[in-house]
C-alpha positions as CSV (number, residue, x, y, z in Angstrom):
1,M,0.0,-7.8,-2.2
2,C,3.2,-6.2,-2.9
3,A,5.6,-4.2,-0.8
4,G,8.5,-2.8,-1.5
5,S,12.0,-3.4,0.5
6,D,11.5,-0.5,3.0
7,T,7.8,-1.5,4.0
8,S,7.1,-4.5,6.6
9,C,4.3,-6.9,5.6
10,P,2.2,-5.9,8.6
11,F,2.3,-2.1,7.3
12,A,1.3,-3.1,3.9
13,L,-1.7,-5.2,4.7
14,N,-3.0,-2.5,6.8
15,V,-2.8,0.0,3.7
16,A,-4.6,-1.9,1.9
17,Q,-7.2,-2.8,4.6
18,D,-7.7,0.7,5.5
19,Y,-7.6,2.2,1.7
20,T,-10.9,4.2,1.2
21,G,-10.1,5.6,-2.2
22,P,-7.4,8.0,-4.1
23,G,-5.9,10.7,-2.0
24,A,-4.0,10.7,1.5
25,D,-5.0,8.7,4.6
26,Y,-3.3,7.5,7.8
27,A,-2.1,4.2,8.3
28,Y,-1.0,1.8,11.1
29,S,2.7,-0.1,11.4
30,P,2.3,-2.6,14.0
31,V,6.1,-3.0,13.6
32,T,6.9,0.7,14.6
33,G,3.9,1.4,16.9
34,L,3.5,4.4,14.2
35,N,1.0,5.8,11.8
36,Y,2.1,7.3,8.7
37,I,0.5,9.3,5.8
38,M,0.4,7.3,2.8
39,N,-0.5,8.6,-0.3
40,C,-2.7,6.5,-2.9
41,G,-3.4,6.4,-6.5
42,V,-5.2,4.0,-9.0
43,V,-3.3,3.1,-12.1
44,G,-4.1,0.7,-14.8
45,A,-7.2,-1.7,-14.4
46,G,-7.8,-1.1,-10.7
47,T,-4.3,-1.5,-9.5
48,V,-3.7,0.8,-6.5
49,I,-0.2,2.4,-5.7
50,C,0.6,4.0,-2.1
51,T,3.6,5.9,-1.1
52,G,4.7,7.8,1.8
53,G,5.6,7.0,5.3
54,D,9.2,6.4,5.8
55,D,9.9,5.4,1.9
56,A,7.1,3.2,2.1
57,Y,5.4,1.5,-1.5
58,V,2.7,-0.7,-1.4
59,Q,0.7,-2.0,-4.2
60,F,-2.6,-4.0,-4.3
61,Q,-5.4,-5.0,-6.4
62,Q,-8.7,-2.8,-5.9
63,G,-11.5,-5.3,-5.3
64,R,-15.4,-4.2,-5.3
65,N,-14.9,-2.6,-2.1
66,H,-12.1,-0.4,-1.7
67,G,-11.0,-1.9,1.6
68,E,-10.8,-5.3,-0.2
69,A,-7.6,-6.2,-1.7
70,R,-6.4,-9.3,-4.0
71,P,-2.6,-10.3,-4.3
72,V,-1.0,-8.9,-7.5
73,G,2.8,-10.4,-6.5
74,R,5.4,-11.0,-3.9
75,H,7.7,-8.0,-3.8
76,L,8.0,-5.1,-6.2
77,A,11.3,-3.6,-4.7
78,A,12.7,-4.2,-8.1
79,L,10.0,-2.1,-10.0
80,R,9.6,0.7,-7.8
81,A,10.9,3.9,-9.7
82,D,13.1,5.9,-7.6
């Protein structure tokens, strides 16, 4: 699981757990108490990248089930294209 510098870890985990496939979906942030729209797409060999919310960025490896996430790194702020 990787999260951008503007993304809390609890929110990133919710994005990955709530993932149902490419496109837009809501995810809840326990930090702000709000739901945010995240737009997700699959790139490469099952890597899912989701952006949206309040400048949020989440990356995780798609498992056999869409909601199953496996770690791919620690922090992606330096790799995020702005």
